[in-house]
C-alpha positions as CSV (number, residue, x, y, z in Angstrom):
1,M,211.6,143.8,-28.3
2,K,209.5,145.2,-31.2
3,P,209.3,148.7,-30.9
4,G,205.9,150.4,-30.5
5,I,203.9,147.2,-29.5
6,H,204.6,147.3,-25.7
7,P,203.2,149.4,-22.8
8,A,205.2,151.9,-21.2
9,Y,207.3,150.1,-18.5
10,R,207.9,153.2,-15.7
11,P,208.2,153.6,-11.8
12,V,205.1,152.9,-10.3
13,V,204.1,153.0,-6.3
14,Y,202.1,150.3,-4.9
15,R,200.5,151.6,-1.6
16,D,198.8,149.6,1.3
17,R,196.6,152.0,2.9
18,A,195.5,149.5,5.6
19,A,199.1,148.7,6.5
20,D,200.4,152.0,5.9
21,F,203.1,150.5,3.3
22,A,204.2,151.6,-0.1
23,I,206.9,150.4,-2.4
24,L,208.6,151.8,-5.5
25,T,208.9,149.7,-8.3
26,R,208.8,149.5,-12.1
27,S,205.1,148.4,-13.9
28,T,203.3,149.0,-17.1
29,A,200.1,149.8,-14.6
30,T,198.6,153.0,-14.8
31,S,197.2,155.2,-12.2
32,D,195.1,159.1,-12.4
33,Q,196.6,159.3,-9.0
34,T,200.2,160.5,-7.8
35,V,202.1,160.6,-4.7
36,E,205.4,162.4,-4.1
37,W,208.3,159.4,-2.7
38,T,211.0,160.5,-0.3
39,D,213.6,160.9,-3.2
40,G,211.3,164.2,-4.3
41,N,210.0,163.0,-7.8
42,T,206.3,162.2,-7.8
43,Y,205.1,158.7,-9.7
44,P,201.5,157.4,-10.1
45,V,200.5,155.9,-7.1
46,I,198.3,152.1,-7.2
47,D,196.2,151.5,-4.1
48,V,196.4,147.4,-3.3
49,Q,194.0,146.0,-0.5
50,I,196.4,143.5,0.5
51,S,200.4,143.5,0.6
52,S,203.0,141.6,2.2
53,A,202.8,143.9,5.0
54,S,199.0,142.7,5.4
55,H,198.8,139.6,4.4
56,P,198.0,137.0,7.4
57,F,200.8,134.8,6.0
58,W,203.2,137.3,5.7
59,T,202.7,138.9,9.1
60,G,202.1,135.6,11.2
61,R,198.5,136.1,12.1
62,Q,197.5,133.2,10.3
63,R,195.1,130.7,11.7
64,L,196.7,127.4,12.2
65,L,195.1,124.0,11.3
66,D,195.1,121.0,13.2
67,T,196.2,118.0,10.9
68,E,196.1,115.6,13.3
69,G,192.9,116.2,14.7
70,R,191.6,116.8,11.0
71,V,192.9,113.0,10.2
72,E,191.8,111.5,13.4
73,K,188.0,113.1,12.3
74,F,188.0,111.6,8.8
75,R,188.9,108.2,10.5
76,A,186.4,108.1,13.2
77,K,183.8,109.5,10.5
78,Y,184.9,106.5,7.7
79,A,185.8,103.9,9.8
80,R,184.4,100.5,9.2
81,R,182.3,99.3,12.2
82,G,182.9,95.4,11.5
83,P,183.1,92.8,8.4
84,Q,180.7,94.0,5.6
85,Q,178.5,91.6,4.7
86,P,177.7,90.6,0.7
87,S,174.9,91.8,-0.5
């Protein structure tokens, strides 16, 4: 990598307040807010609206779609009602 052209890559805490979930990782993102982590160090914190702890797909609260019913509805809507007469 060329020196001086890349942003600083440092530890950052991403926090999902809705699910009371936080993860310490490395990122180039910046924040003015800080939080004290369990190791006693202070890190910048970035609040996110959704994470794997609150996303419906990962938590199992996703609405299941009835694919068979959708296919039957499509067939009923576009079914031919007899032979087509030439115009």
